VMD Tcl script that builds the backbone (N, CA, C; Angstrom):
set m [mol new atoms 219]
animate dup $m
set s [atomselect $m all]
$s set {name element resname resid chain x y z} {
  {N N UNK 1 A -6.540 -4.193 16.784}
  {CA C UNK 1 A -7.032 -5.400 16.142}
  {C C UNK 1 A -8.437 -5.164 15.581}
  {N N UNK 2 A -9.241 -4.387 16.278}
  {CA C UNK 2 A -10.600 -4.122 15.815}
  {C C UNK 2 A -10.589 -3.423 14.451}
  {N N UNK 3 A -9.662 -2.474 14.295}
  {CA C UNK 3 A -9.565 -1.745 13.027}
  {C C UNK 3 A -9.301 -2.708 11.868}
  {N N UNK 4 A -8.433 -3.675 12.094}
  {CA C UNK 4 A -8.111 -4.648 11.049}
  {C C UNK 4 A -9.347 -5.463 10.684}
  {N N UNK 5 A -10.091 -5.857 11.690}
  {CA C UNK 5 A -11.305 -6.631 11.415}
  {C C UNK 5 A -12.310 -5.800 10.634}
  {N N UNK 6 A -12.426 -4.509 10.991}
  {CA C UNK 6 A -13.352 -3.638 10.275}
  {C C UNK 6 A -12.931 -3.488 8.817}
  {N N UNK 7 A -11.630 -3.353 8.575}
  {CA C UNK 7 A -11.146 -3.241 7.200}
  {C C UNK 7 A -11.433 -4.525 6.438}
  {N N UNK 8 A -11.224 -5.658 7.090}
  {CA C UNK 8 A -11.517 -6.939 6.460}
  {C C UNK 8 A -12.989 -7.085 6.150}
  {N N UNK 9 A -13.832 -6.601 7.051}
  {CA C UNK 9 A -15.276 -6.647 6.835}
  {C C UNK 9 A -15.652 -5.800 5.624}
  {N N UNK 10 A -15.039 -4.619 5.503}
  {CA C UNK 10 A -15.315 -3.751 4.360}
  {C C UNK 10 A -14.914 -4.401 3.047}
  {N N UNK 11 A -13.761 -5.049 3.046}
  {CA C UNK 11 A -13.306 -5.748 1.840}
  {C C UNK 11 A -14.253 -6.899 1.519}
  {N N UNK 12 A -14.722 -7.583 2.558}
  {CA C UNK 12 A -15.664 -8.685 2.352}
  {C C UNK 12 A -16.972 -8.205 1.755}
  {N N UNK 13 A -17.456 -7.068 2.231}
  {CA C UNK 13 A -18.687 -6.497 1.685}
  {C C UNK 13 A -18.492 -6.108 0.222}
  {N N UNK 14 A -17.337 -5.526 -0.084}
  {CA C UNK 14 A -17.043 -5.130 -1.464}
  {C C UNK 14 A -16.983 -6.365 -2.367}
  {N N UNK 15 A -16.337 -7.423 -1.879}
  {CA C UNK 15 A -16.244 -8.663 -2.659}
  {C C UNK 15 A -17.631 -9.257 -2.895}
  {N N UNK 16 A -18.481 -9.223 -1.881}
  {CA C UNK 16 A -19.840 -9.753 -2.028}
  {C C UNK 16 A -20.599 -8.973 -3.095}
  {N N UNK 17 A -20.416 -7.662 -3.100}
  {CA C UNK 17 A -21.067 -6.821 -4.103}
  {C C UNK 17 A -20.563 -7.164 -5.509}
  {N N UNK 18 A -19.261 -7.345 -5.650}
  {CA C UNK 18 A -18.692 -7.691 -6.954}
  {C C UNK 18 A -19.147 -9.077 -7.404}
  {N N UNK 19 A -19.271 -10.002 -6.467}
  {CA C UNK 19 A -19.761 -11.341 -6.822}
  {C C UNK 19 A -21.196 -11.271 -7.341}
  {N N UNK 20 A -22.018 -10.431 -6.686}
  {CA C UNK 20 A -23.401 -10.257 -7.167}
  {C C UNK 20 A -23.405 -9.686 -8.585}
  {N N UNK 21 A -22.516 -8.720 -8.836}
  {CA C UNK 21 A -22.412 -8.156 -10.184}
  {C C UNK 21 A -22.057 -9.242 -11.194}
  {N N UNK 22 A -21.124 -10.126 -10.827}
  {CA C UNK 22 A -20.729 -11.209 -11.731}
  {C C UNK 22 A -21.887 -12.157 -12.004}
  {N N UNK 23 A -22.648 -12.487 -10.983}
  {CA C UNK 23 A -23.795 -13.385 -11.160}
  {C C UNK 23 A -24.808 -12.760 -12.111}
  {N N UNK 24 A -25.106 -11.473 -11.897}
  {CA C UNK 24 A -26.046 -10.776 -12.779}
  {C C UNK 24 A -25.504 -10.705 -14.206}
  {N N UNK 25 A -24.227 -10.434 -14.334}
  {CA C UNK 25 A -23.602 -10.341 -15.654}
  {C C UNK 25 A -23.623 -11.688 -16.358}
  {N N UNK 26 A -23.326 -12.758 -15.624}
  {CA C UNK 26 A -23.359 -14.092 -16.226}
  {C C UNK 26 A -24.752 -14.428 -16.749}
  {N N UNK 27 A -25.786 -13.997 -16.031}
  {CA C UNK 27 A -27.157 -14.220 -16.503}
  {C C UNK 27 A -27.393 -13.452 -17.804}
  {N N UNK 28 A -26.885 -12.222 -17.876}
  {CA C UNK 28 A -27.029 -11.437 -19.108}
  {C C UNK 28 A -26.255 -12.077 -20.256}
  {N N UNK 29 A -25.079 -12.632 -19.956}
  {CA C UNK 29 A -24.278 -13.302 -20.985}
  {C C UNK 29 A -25.035 -14.512 -21.516}
  {N N UNK 30 A -25.646 -15.279 -20.616}
  {CA C UNK 30 A -26.403 -16.465 -21.024}
  {C C UNK 30 A -27.567 -16.113 -21.941}
  {N N UNK 31 A -28.139 -14.915 -21.763}
  {CA C UNK 31 A -29.297 -14.499 -22.552}
  {C C UNK 31 A -28.919 -13.737 -23.823}
  {N N UNK 32 A -27.669 -13.345 -23.951}
  {CA C UNK 32 A -27.247 -12.523 -25.088}
  {C C UNK 32 A -27.326 -13.318 -26.390}
  {N N UNK 33 A -27.940 -12.707 -27.376}
  {CA C UNK 33 A -28.072 -13.340 -28.684}
  {C C UNK 33 A -27.170 -12.683 -29.720}
  {N N UNK 34 A -26.858 -11.432 -29.515}
  {CA C UNK 34 A -26.076 -10.655 -30.461}
  {C C UNK 34 A -24.591 -10.765 -30.116}
  {N N UNK 35 A -23.758 -11.047 -31.112}
  {CA C UNK 35 A -22.319 -11.201 -30.879}
  {C C UNK 35 A -21.676 -9.932 -30.336}
  {N N UNK 36 A -22.134 -8.769 -30.812}
  {CA C UNK 36 A -21.570 -7.507 -30.345}
  {C C UNK 36 A -21.882 -7.305 -28.869}
  {N N UNK 37 A -23.117 -7.594 -28.476}
  {CA C UNK 37 A -23.504 -7.486 -27.070}
  {C C UNK 37 A -22.719 -8.479 -26.228}
  {N N UNK 38 A -22.568 -9.678 -26.731}
  {CA C UNK 38 A -21.833 -10.710 -26.006}
  {C C UNK 38 A -20.385 -10.281 -25.765}
  {N N UNK 39 A -19.772 -9.709 -26.783}
  {CA C UNK 39 A -18.394 -9.237 -26.634}
  {C C UNK 39 A -18.311 -8.133 -25.582}
  {N N UNK 40 A -19.249 -7.197 -25.614}
  {CA C UNK 40 A -19.263 -6.114 -24.629}
  {C C UNK 40 A -19.434 -6.664 -23.216}
  {N N UNK 41 A -20.288 -7.665 -23.068}
  {CA C UNK 41 A -20.504 -8.264 -21.752}
  {C C UNK 41 A -19.252 -8.977 -21.250}
  {N N UNK 42 A -18.530 -9.625 -22.151}
  {CA C UNK 42 A -17.290 -10.279 -21.742}
  {C C UNK 42 A -16.251 -9.253 -21.291}
  {N N UNK 43 A -16.183 -8.109 -21.987}
  {CA C UNK 43 A -15.262 -7.058 -21.552}
  {C C UNK 43 A -15.677 -6.512 -20.183}
  {N N UNK 44 A -16.978 -6.415 -19.952}
  {CA C UNK 44 A -17.469 -5.975 -18.646}
  {C C UNK 44 A -17.068 -6.984 -17.566}
  {N N UNK 45 A -17.121 -8.260 -17.908}
  {CA C UNK 45 A -16.732 -9.309 -16.950}
  {C C UNK 45 A -15.240 -9.204 -16.624}
  {N N UNK 46 A -14.432 -8.933 -17.624}
  {CA C UNK 46 A -12.993 -8.743 -17.395}
  {C C UNK 46 A -12.766 -7.566 -16.452}
  {N N UNK 47 A -13.516 -6.495 -16.647}
  {CA C UNK 47 A -13.401 -5.321 -15.788}
  {C C UNK 47 A -13.745 -5.658 -14.338}
  {N N UNK 48 A -14.816 -6.409 -14.133}
  {CA C UNK 48 A -15.200 -6.807 -12.776}
  {C C UNK 48 A -14.119 -7.689 -12.165}
  {N N UNK 49 A -13.583 -8.618 -12.934}
  {CA C UNK 49 A -12.517 -9.483 -12.419}
  {C C UNK 49 A -11.289 -8.669 -12.009}
  {N N UNK 50 A -10.982 -7.629 -12.757}
  {CA C UNK 50 A -9.851 -6.764 -12.397}
  {C C UNK 50 A -10.146 -6.023 -11.095}
  {N N UNK 51 A -11.401 -5.576 -10.927}
  {CA C UNK 51 A -11.773 -4.899 -9.679}
  {C C UNK 51 A -11.673 -5.858 -8.497}
  {N N UNK 52 A -12.057 -7.110 -8.710}
  {CA C UNK 52 A -11.931 -8.117 -7.653}
  {C C UNK 52 A -10.460 -8.287 -7.278}
  {N N UNK 53 A -9.600 -8.379 -8.275}
  {CA C UNK 53 A -8.161 -8.513 -8.008}
  {C C UNK 53 A -7.637 -7.315 -7.225}
  {N N UNK 54 A -8.097 -6.126 -7.572}
  {CA C UNK 54 A -7.659 -4.918 -6.872}
  {C C UNK 54 A -8.101 -4.941 -5.409}
  {N N UNK 55 A -9.326 -5.395 -5.148}
  {CA C UNK 55 A -9.817 -5.481 -3.770}
  {C C UNK 55 A -8.973 -6.474 -2.977}
  {N N UNK 56 A -8.668 -7.604 -3.582}
  {CA C UNK 56 A -7.857 -8.620 -2.904}
  {C C UNK 56 A -6.468 -8.070 -2.586}
  {N N UNK 57 A -5.838 -7.424 -3.558}
  {CA C UNK 57 A -4.502 -6.857 -3.334}
  {C C UNK 57 A -4.525 -5.779 -2.255}
  {N N UNK 58 A -5.552 -4.933 -2.265}
  {CA C UNK 58 A -5.676 -3.879 -1.256}
  {C C UNK 58 A -5.861 -4.481 0.131}
  {N N UNK 59 A -6.704 -5.502 0.231}
  {CA C UNK 59 A -6.936 -6.150 1.528}
  {C C UNK 59 A -5.655 -6.794 2.050}
  {N N UNK 60 A -4.898 -7.424 1.162}
  {CA C UNK 60 A -3.627 -8.032 1.581}
  {C C UNK 60 A -2.644 -6.966 2.045}
  {N N UNK 61 A -2.589 -5.846 1.348}
  {CA C UNK 61 A -1.686 -4.760 1.736}
  {C C UNK 61 A -2.092 -4.181 3.087}
  {N N UNK 62 A -3.398 -4.000 3.303}
  {CA C UNK 62 A -3.875 -3.480 4.582}
  {C C UNK 62 A -3.590 -4.468 5.708}
  {N N UNK 63 A -3.760 -5.741 5.449}
  {CA C UNK 63 A -3.483 -6.766 6.455}
  {C C UNK 63 A -1.997 -6.764 6.813}
  {N N UNK 64 A -1.148 -6.664 5.809}
  {CA C UNK 64 A 0.297 -6.627 6.064}
  {C C UNK 64 A 0.669 -5.394 6.881}
  {N N UNK 65 A 0.054 -4.259 6.573}
  {CA C UNK 65 A 0.336 -3.033 7.323}
  {C C UNK 65 A -0.116 -3.174 8.774}
  {N N UNK 66 A -1.267 -3.780 9.003}
  {CA C UNK 66 A -1.757 -4.009 10.366}
  {C C UNK 66 A -0.810 -4.921 11.127}
  {N N UNK 67 A -0.378 -5.978 10.474}
  {CA C UNK 67 A 0.518 -6.921 11.137}
  {C C UNK 67 A 1.857 -6.266 11.459}
  {N N UNK 68 A 2.311 -5.430 10.557}
  {CA C UNK 68 A 3.579 -4.739 10.780}
  {C C UNK 68 A 3.485 -3.813 11.990}
  {N N UNK 69 A 2.329 -3.183 12.162}
  {CA C UNK 69 A 2.116 -2.284 13.297}
  {C C UNK 69 A 1.763 -3.050 14.571}
  {N N UNK 70 A 1.511 -4.346 14.438}
  {CA C UNK 70 A 1.135 -5.144 15.598}
  {C C UNK 70 A -0.310 -4.954 16.004}
  {N N UNK 71 A -1.155 -4.466 15.082}
  {CA C UNK 71 A -2.561 -4.212 15.386}
  {C C UNK 71 A -3.440 -5.431 15.156}
  {N N UNK 72 A -2.920 -6.429 14.481}
  {CA C UNK 72 A -3.715 -7.615 14.185}
  {C C UNK 72 A -3.219 -8.781 15.026}
  {N N UNK 73 A -4.171 -9.651 15.337}
  {CA C UNK 73 A -3.809 -10.820 16.141}
  {C C UNK 73 A -3.520 -12.018 15.308}
}
mol reanalyze $m
mol bondsrecalc $m
mol representation Tube
mol addrep $m
């Protein structure tokens, strides 16, 4: 069970890091004056959102594997 909690903690830390990236990116988007820069920033935001989705899917897969092994409570 401890291993599962540690994996969840790692995913939580990764999500917190990605959320900080989004906050910083949103501030840059708010300040962007050039359309080309704005478009690039939006593509960067899409990339971060995809990474967030990947972290969520990985955490769910790890949780399911732990439960299958009976390691999680």
